[in-house]
Backbone bond lengths (Angstrom), bond angles and torsions (degrees), N, CA, C in turn:
res aa  C-N    CA-C-N  psi(-1)  N-CA   C-N-CA  omega(-1)  CA-C   N-CA-C  phi
1 M - - - 1.465 - - 1.543 108.10 -
2 I 1.295 117.86 137.90 1.426 122.46 177.13 1.472 107.60 -91.80
3 K 1.410 120.47 125.90 1.421 123.80 172.66 1.447 110.12 -95.01
4 N 1.316 113.92 148.72 1.478 120.45 173.97 1.497 106.90 -67.60
5 R 1.273 114.89 142.19 1.498 118.36 174.01 1.520 111.32 -99.89
6 S 1.315 118.39 -16.57 1.447 125.29 176.63 1.502 112.85 -100.51
7 A 1.272 116.39 155.23 1.404 123.61 168.47 1.528 112.47 -140.44
8 L 1.267 118.75 148.50 1.486 118.80 176.15 1.544 108.28 -101.83
9 L 1.276 114.45 120.10 1.420 122.02 -174.34 1.546 109.66 -107.87
10 L 1.264 116.88 111.76 1.512 123.42 -176.06 1.489 109.70 -109.51
11 M 1.351 112.12 113.88 1.474 122.89 -172.32 1.480 113.07 -90.93
12 D 1.371 115.20 116.19 1.506 124.33 162.47 1.544 111.31 51.89
13 L 1.299 116.91 55.54 1.431 121.58 176.47 1.527 112.58 -86.52
14 Q 1.330 113.95 56.32 1.459 122.40 -170.03 1.501 106.48 -111.95
15 F 1.414 114.92 163.24 1.446 119.88 -178.15 1.537 111.37 -57.57
16 G 1.344 118.62 -43.41 1.456 125.05 -179.02 1.526 111.03 -55.76
17 P 1.396 114.01 -67.93 1.515 118.29 -176.60 1.531 113.34 -58.07
18 L 1.383 118.59 -32.06 1.408 120.37 -178.34 1.512 112.92 -81.55
19 W 1.289 118.03 -16.90 1.492 120.88 -170.93 1.612 109.20 -63.42
20 G 1.320 115.71 123.50 1.425 121.87 178.45 1.498 113.24 80.06
21 T 1.280 123.71 5.63 1.432 122.36 -177.51 1.517 113.78 -74.15
22 I 1.356 116.75 152.08 1.409 123.68 -178.87 1.528 108.57 -70.97
23 N 1.302 119.13 139.30 1.480 124.01 171.27 1.485 108.95 56.07
24 K 1.315 121.68 34.47 1.457 121.70 178.63 1.423 115.84 -52.02
25 E 1.326 119.82 -47.17 1.486 122.57 -176.03 1.540 110.61 -65.84
26 E 1.311 116.24 -42.54 1.467 121.67 178.96 1.541 109.20 -62.17
27 V 1.283 118.51 -44.59 1.471 123.65 177.59 1.471 111.57 -62.09
28 I 1.291 121.30 -44.87 1.468 123.27 177.48 1.476 109.68 -65.56
29 C 1.329 121.64 -36.07 1.456 124.40 177.30 1.559 107.59 -61.81
30 T 1.293 114.08 -48.02 1.456 121.34 177.03 1.559 110.61 -53.09
31 I 1.311 112.81 -52.35 1.422 116.88 -176.88 1.527 111.77 -62.27
32 K 1.346 114.88 -39.89 1.509 115.37 177.62 1.553 111.76 -62.80
33 K 1.293 120.48 -31.56 1.500 122.55 174.28 1.541 108.15 -63.27
34 L 1.326 116.64 -46.96 1.455 119.02 178.76 1.488 113.12 -60.36
35 I 1.284 114.86 -39.84 1.517 119.94 -179.54 1.517 106.95 -62.85
36 E 1.358 116.17 -44.16 1.483 116.54 179.06 1.489 111.34 -63.55
37 K 1.298 120.75 -44.46 1.483 121.87 177.04 1.505 109.78 -58.66
38 A 1.250 120.57 -44.29 1.484 125.18 -178.28 1.564 108.48 -64.82
39 K 1.259 119.12 -41.44 1.416 120.95 -179.14 1.600 110.72 -67.05
40 L 1.356 116.63 -43.41 1.447 122.91 178.17 1.517 110.08 -57.86
41 E 1.384 118.10 -32.77 1.463 120.44 -171.89 1.516 108.67 -105.63
42 N 1.377 117.84 7.67 1.477 122.23 174.91 1.539 108.14 62.86
43 V 1.320 118.37 37.56 1.479 123.95 179.65 1.534 105.51 -90.79
44 P 1.324 121.32 133.74 1.454 123.34 176.02 1.510 112.01 -60.44
45 I 1.342 119.28 139.05 1.345 128.84 179.47 1.616 106.63 -113.57
46 I 1.326 115.89 121.20 1.440 118.39 -179.04 1.489 107.67 -122.42
47 Y 1.348 115.34 131.77 1.467 121.77 174.97 1.532 109.64 -106.13
48 T 1.302 117.36 139.53 1.465 120.22 167.23 1.546 109.03 -102.54
49 Q 1.269 112.56 143.37 1.478 117.91 -178.15 1.469 107.97 -130.85
50 H 1.409 112.03 105.88 1.452 116.20 -177.54 1.502 114.75 -75.35
51 E 1.279 117.40 144.10 1.444 118.77 -176.34 1.569 107.30 -146.09
52 E 1.345 113.96 157.56 1.451 121.46 178.37 1.485 106.51 -123.08
53 L 1.333 110.32 147.60 1.566 113.75 -176.08 1.514 111.41 -77.18
54 T 1.289 117.54 -47.66 1.411 120.89 177.65 1.534 114.87 -145.31
55 G 1.300 116.13 152.57 1.440 118.26 173.41 1.525 122.99 78.15
56 G 1.299 113.39 -2.33 1.480 116.77 177.33 1.458 114.92 -115.58
57 I 1.322 117.13 -178.19 1.486 118.36 178.48 1.528 114.16 -87.59
58 L 1.371 117.44 -1.49 1.470 118.70 -177.14 1.471 111.13 -110.91
59 I 1.280 115.92 40.28 1.443 124.98 172.17 1.504 108.73 -66.92
60 R 1.336 116.56 131.94 1.517 121.26 -178.88 1.521 111.20 -44.02
61 N 1.318 117.96 133.49 1.472 126.34 179.95 1.536 116.13 70.17
62 S 1.359 115.22 4.14 1.480 116.22 175.78 1.544 109.10 -77.65
63 P 1.290 117.81 164.58 1.477 118.44 -176.67 1.544 112.32 -60.50
64 F 1.335 118.31 -42.55 1.424 123.44 -178.34 1.596 112.32 -67.61
65 W 1.348 115.76 -24.63 1.422 121.68 -178.55 1.541 113.32 -74.59
66 Q 1.348 114.51 -26.03 1.493 121.74 -176.27 1.604 109.37 -64.75
67 L 1.354 111.22 143.99 1.429 118.53 176.14 1.517 110.56 -67.92
68 E 1.369 113.70 149.86 1.462 121.13 179.35 1.524 109.19 -55.02
69 E 1.343 117.34 123.68 1.438 127.06 -167.46 1.575 112.33 -56.76
70 S 1.313 115.37 -26.60 1.521 117.45 -179.71 1.469 112.41 -84.53
71 L 1.324 117.63 -3.06 1.527 123.25 178.54 1.484 110.45 -120.17
72 V 1.330 113.42 66.65 1.463 118.83 -177.75 1.555 108.55 -80.10
73 P 1.381 116.58 121.78 1.477 117.15 -170.02 1.532 115.27 -71.40
74 G 1.320 122.49 -19.35 1.430 121.09 -177.05 1.532 113.24 59.88
75 H 1.269 116.81 -122.25 1.502 119.89 -179.49 1.527 114.07 -92.49
76 D 1.358 116.84 11.35 1.423 121.24 177.87 1.525 111.62 -68.56
77 I 1.329 115.61 165.00 1.449 120.98 177.49 1.551 111.75 -83.27
78 I 1.289 115.28 133.61 1.476 121.17 175.62 1.515 108.72 -116.93
79 I 1.341 116.19 128.37 1.487 120.19 -176.29 1.522 108.01 -119.77
80 P 1.319 120.98 113.87 1.435 122.63 176.68 1.495 106.92 -73.72
81 K 1.293 116.59 146.96 1.499 122.84 178.29 1.476 111.12 -146.26
82 L 1.429 114.60 152.31 1.487 121.83 179.30 1.468 112.04 -111.45
83 A 1.329 121.00 -0.57 1.447 124.71 -172.10 1.477 110.72 -132.85
84 T 1.357 117.33 164.87 1.422 119.53 174.55 1.513 115.29 -65.44
85 D 1.288 115.93 -21.81 1.473 125.40 175.81 1.451 111.66 -86.47
86 A 1.251 118.22 110.93 1.528 121.71 -175.51 1.614 111.78 -70.06
87 F 1.255 112.16 -11.64 1.546 117.52 172.93 1.513 113.63 -85.91
88 Y 1.309 116.47 -27.31 1.507 121.48 -171.40 1.481 111.80 -64.58
89 Q 1.299 117.42 114.41 1.410 124.68 174.76 1.610 113.49 54.79
90 T 1.367 113.18 34.85 1.461 120.47 173.10 1.502 109.34 -121.45
91 K 1.347 116.45 -178.43 1.468 121.26 177.53 1.563 107.93 -99.50
92 L 1.314 120.64 9.12 1.500 121.73 -176.58 1.457 110.80 -50.02
93 N 1.321 119.56 -56.57 1.486 122.44 -174.82 1.534 113.86 -60.85
94 E 1.308 114.69 -37.68 1.486 119.86 178.49 1.530 107.76 -68.61
95 I 1.301 120.40 -42.71 1.493 124.69 179.41 1.437 111.49 -61.93
96 L 1.367 116.37 -42.84 1.527 120.14 -177.05 1.578 106.08 -70.44
97 A 1.313 120.03 -37.24 1.446 120.30 179.89 1.584 108.59 -67.86
98 D 1.319 119.75 -40.26 1.462 120.19 176.77 1.494 112.22 -64.21
99 L 1.256 119.85 -29.50 1.459 124.47 179.42 1.541 113.31 -86.55
100 G 1.277 116.44 -8.20 1.492 124.36 -178.79 1.503 111.67 73.29
101 V 1.287 117.84 26.81 1.473 122.49 -175.44 1.550 108.34 -81.59
102 T 1.339 115.02 132.85 1.453 123.53 176.17 1.539 111.35 -125.57
103 H 1.315 117.14 -6.46 1.463 122.94 -173.33 1.537 110.21 -134.94
104 L 1.313 117.80 123.51 1.512 123.42 -178.87 1.540 111.09 -111.04
105 V 1.291 116.22 132.04 1.461 122.61 167.07 1.512 106.48 -104.23
106 I 1.349 115.66 117.39 1.447 120.42 -171.97 1.514 112.13 -111.43
107 A 1.327 117.01 134.03 1.509 124.40 175.57 1.543 106.67 -145.21
108 G 1.317 116.57 165.72 1.443 123.00 172.16 1.482 118.68 135.32
109 A 1.328 117.18 -147.72 1.508 124.30 -170.72 1.599 102.38 -131.94
110 R 1.180 111.46 148.87 1.419 149.52 -22.19 1.554 107.32 -93.25
111 T 1.316 114.61 133.21 1.397 125.59 -174.87 1.514 114.43 -44.78
112 E 1.310 118.97 -58.25 1.454 121.23 -171.81 1.517 114.84 -82.05
113 Y 1.283 115.70 -4.07 1.492 119.91 178.53 1.531 111.56 -107.58
114 C 1.269 117.81 -96.95 1.475 123.95 -173.51 1.507 111.24 -67.03
115 V 1.247 120.40 -40.33 1.467 121.02 -177.91 1.514 109.63 -65.45
116 D 1.333 116.42 -50.01 1.439 119.98 -179.29 1.588 113.47 -62.22
117 T 1.291 111.79 -48.70 1.557 120.29 -179.05 1.507 110.48 -58.05
118 T 1.345 117.09 -46.98 1.459 121.78 -175.12 1.503 110.54 -67.47
119 C 1.331 114.85 -39.46 1.507 117.63 179.96 1.513 109.10 -61.20
120 R 1.296 115.53 -47.54 1.508 120.77 -177.09 1.516 112.07 -63.64
121 V 1.330 116.02 -42.29 1.485 119.05 -179.82 1.501 112.62 -69.78
122 A 1.320 115.29 -35.55 1.461 122.90 177.99 1.548 112.56 -56.86
123 I 1.322 118.09 -47.54 1.412 120.13 177.69 1.482 112.09 -67.59
124 S 1.310 118.73 -33.97 1.480 122.15 174.52 1.507 112.42 -60.97
125 L 1.288 113.41 -37.26 1.463 120.19 179.15 1.556 114.70 -81.01
126 G 1.335 115.97 -0.44 1.488 121.52 173.55 1.499 113.49 97.38
127 Y 1.312 121.13 10.96 1.464 122.74 175.69 1.552 109.58 -86.02
128 D 1.334 115.44 142.74 1.464 122.46 165.21 1.606 103.96 -76.73
129 V 1.346 116.70 137.06 1.464 121.14 -176.90 1.484 111.40 -129.43
130 I 1.325 114.90 131.64 1.454 123.10 165.34 1.507 108.68 -111.01
131 L 1.316 120.60 121.75 1.419 123.65 171.45 1.609 105.16 -94.08
132 V 1.323 113.46 128.28 1.396 120.83 -179.45 1.563 110.53 -75.74
133 E 1.341 115.28 107.11 1.403 122.14 -168.58 1.538 109.90 -55.95
134 D 1.326 118.89 -40.94 1.443 124.97 -175.96 1.549 110.11 -102.49
135 G 1.344 117.49 19.30 1.418 120.93 -173.40 1.533 116.11 -124.65
136 H 1.307 114.66 25.34 1.473 120.44 179.79 1.527 108.32 -140.40
137 T 1.342 117.83 154.37 1.469 118.31 -173.51 1.535 108.31 -151.44
138 T 1.315 114.43 163.75 1.453 120.65 176.30 1.549 111.03 -155.24
139 V 1.291 119.14 -170.33 1.420 123.10 173.94 1.501 111.03 -116.32
140 D 1.347 114.85 167.57 1.454 120.29 177.04 1.520 106.99 -65.30
141 G 1.337 114.28 141.38 1.495 125.69 -179.26 1.498 109.09 -136.66
142 I 1.322 113.63 -130.22 1.488 118.99 174.65 1.502 108.12 -67.83
143 L 1.369 116.16 -30.22 1.443 123.27 174.69 1.526 107.48 -115.59
144 P 1.345 115.50 161.60 1.455 116.22 175.40 1.497 108.68 -70.39
145 A 1.364 116.73 151.15 1.434 121.86 -173.10 1.558 112.12 -57.47
146 K 1.304 116.67 -38.68 1.480 118.16 178.31 1.518 113.00 -62.41
147 R 1.330 119.40 -32.80 1.422 123.46 -179.89 1.511 109.41 -78.00
148 I 1.328 118.26 -28.24 1.495 121.39 176.27 1.502 107.44 -68.67
149 I 1.380 116.50 -46.44 1.430 120.68 -179.64 1.476 112.65 -59.10
150 D 1.343 113.14 -51.03 1.473 120.87 -176.41 1.542 109.09 -61.43
151 H 1.326 119.63 -41.02 1.443 127.12 179.01 1.518 108.57 -58.26
152 H 1.347 116.86 -50.59 1.441 119.79 179.68 1.467 113.36 -67.77
153 N 1.334 120.86 -38.67 1.444 121.05 175.53 1.510 111.09 -57.23
154 Y 1.311 115.62 -44.94 1.457 119.10 176.75 1.504 115.44 -67.57
155 H 1.256 115.15 -54.34 1.508 115.12 -171.97 1.572 111.93 -76.61
156 L 1.255 121.67 -29.32 1.400 120.08 176.22 1.533 112.20 -67.05
157 S 1.361 114.95 -28.62 1.498 120.49 177.43 1.583 109.07 -68.04
158 T 1.277 116.36 -14.81 1.457 119.06 179.09 1.549 115.71 -99.06
159 V 1.373 113.83 -4.54 1.425 120.31 -174.63 1.490 111.80 -91.33
160 G 1.321 117.21 137.83 1.454 116.42 -179.69 1.600 108.07 -166.98
161 T 1.347 110.71 177.18 1.440 121.74 169.41 1.499 104.89 -114.61
162 P 1.332 118.77 176.75 1.475 118.72 176.58 1.571 112.49 -59.08
163 E 1.335 115.40 -27.99 1.451 121.21 -174.67 1.566 112.25 -97.73
164 R 1.279 117.15 -32.82 1.457 122.33 -169.18 1.553 114.16 -126.64
165 K 1.263 118.02 155.97 1.500 123.05 177.50 1.500 106.52 -143.82
166 I 1.279 111.31 147.72 1.527 115.91 173.23 1.616 107.24 -89.25
167 K 1.324 109.83 122.30 1.466 118.56 174.29 1.546 109.70 -95.44
168 V 1.309 114.59 139.08 1.496 118.51 176.40 1.480 108.37 -115.46
169 M 1.332 117.48 120.46 1.383 125.46 -170.21 1.552 112.89 -138.34
170 K 1.330 117.28 142.83 1.465 120.92 171.95 1.519 110.84 -65.70
171 E 1.265 116.15 148.75 1.569 121.21 178.34 1.466 109.95 -51.45
172 S 1.319 120.04 -45.30 1.489 123.08 -177.62 1.467 114.03 -58.93
173 D 1.318 121.41 -21.38 1.468 125.65 -176.13 1.578 111.32 -99.60
174 I 1.331 116.97 -3.26 1.479 121.55 -172.41 1.439 111.54 -89.40
175 G 1.304 120.97 131.04 1.434 127.48 166.82 1.566 107.88 -123.99
176 F 1.295 113.67 165.89 1.489 120.27 -178.58 1.459 109.08 -104.10
177 Y 1.357 121.36 143.46 1.367 126.68 179.86 1.492 110.62 -94.82
178 K 1.364 115.71 146.46 1.478 120.64 174.74 1.502 107.68 -134.10
179 E 1.327 116.58 157.86 1.432 121.68 173.35 1.518 111.68 -69.64
């Protein structure tokens, strides 16, 4: 049996993290295209779902914790997480190992938090990573959201280990790898 070597990792596509983000509809459209590509090639699709234990808007089952309604996961994998790092105290690494995944295509919300952290940790764990250039979003902060996204697209493309590097690519240029 041939196992997929790629997985599509979609970060925190919930009402809370997506609220007020720049180009939200365009990013969701991009992500839907990636989902269709992944489904056509039988590539696993994994969603992370950030939650807070107390005092925040992302309490499990709250309205802001829910996934964006136009991105219904179906039979895809959903991983709850409590930290910006999708690997931290979750089953993500174990699930990827069971699936034979060595390559991650990452998209979602928010650029400077969970998307950035998970990309960096993934290469440290030995995964090849593609960050979808037009597939992540955030809100205005100290810098305007567009500058935050551009900054991360540039700087994450320069991050690596001796064995791995984060590639930043537009959705239209992305394909999934198989054994």
